[in-house]
N, C-alpha and C positions, 0 to 999 in steps of 0.2 A: 728631550723629554726628561732626562735626569737633572738638567739644570732647572727645569720648572719644578720638579719635586724638591730639589734642594732649596729653592726660593720659598716654596710653600712651607717646608719644615722650619726655615729661618723665621718666616712670618708668624707661624704658630708659636714658636719658642718666645719670640719677642712679645706677642700678645699675652702669653701665659705669664711672662715675667712682670709685665706691667699690670695685669689684672689681679695677680695674687699678692696680697700684702704679706709681708714677712712678720707674722704675728705669732708670738709664743706666749702661751698662757702664763701669767704671773711674771713674765720677763725672764723666766728661767732658761736653762740650756735644754735643748731637745727640739723635737719636731712639733708640728701643729697638734692641737688636741684631737682633731678628727683625722684619722688616717685615710679617709676617702680621697682627698686630693692627691695623695701619693699613689694610690691605686689607679686613679684616673690617668695620671701621667705615665705610669707603666703601660697601661692599656693603649694609650695614645701612641707611645713609642713603638709598641709591638705592631700596631696597625700600620704605622708609617713604614716599618721594616717590611711587612708583607706587601704593601703597595709598591715599594721600591723593587722588590723581587719580581713581582708580577710585571711591572713595567719593563724590566730588563729582559725577562723571558719573552714577552710579547714583541719587543723590538728586535731581538737578536735571533729568534727562532730556536731550534733545538740547541740547548746549551748544557754544558757540564757545570757542576757546582763550582768548580775552580774559576770558570769564566765569570760567573755571577759574583763570586768573591772578589775578583779583580776589579769589577765594575764598582763594587761597594767600597773598595779601598782596604780590604782585609789583607792580612799577611798570608798569602796563599801557600807559601812554602812551609808554614807550620800547620800540620794536620789538625791539631786541636782547635785552630781558629776556624776551620771549615766545617767541623762536625755540627756545631749549632746551626749553621746555615743549611747544611744538608737536612737536619731535622725539621727546620722550618719549611723547606721546599717539599719534603716528604709529607708534612702535615697538609700543605696546600694541595698536594696530589691526592691525599686521602679524602680531602673535602671536596674534590672535584674541580678545583680552580686550575690545576696543572695536570699534565699527563706525564708519568714517568715511563720512558721507553725502556725496552729491554737492554739497550746499550748503556743505560745509566744517565742518559740525557733527559732533560725536561723540556716539554713544549707547553704552550698555552692551549687551553680548551677553547673551542669555538663558542 
């Protein structure tokens, strides 16, 4: 399942790279005139992160944040690397996609 998600991410990145011309107004240095494409890419990246987290939790059952971090390739020995992931998983639990158990593990909602 993770391989399929990785292939999907790669395909989306390639499609975005070929579809988005590198145009800068007036040929100057800086980003595009319209910041909307950058916002869209951030939203797309966040959505992919959430999909990956959900896929891992659904596949592995009750998991700790550290186990999800390992699956995502994060440095799990550095606490600061896990806190953003913990926040995302808590957000998913608050929205009803995941269930946070009393022992700190997360499970998928039916």
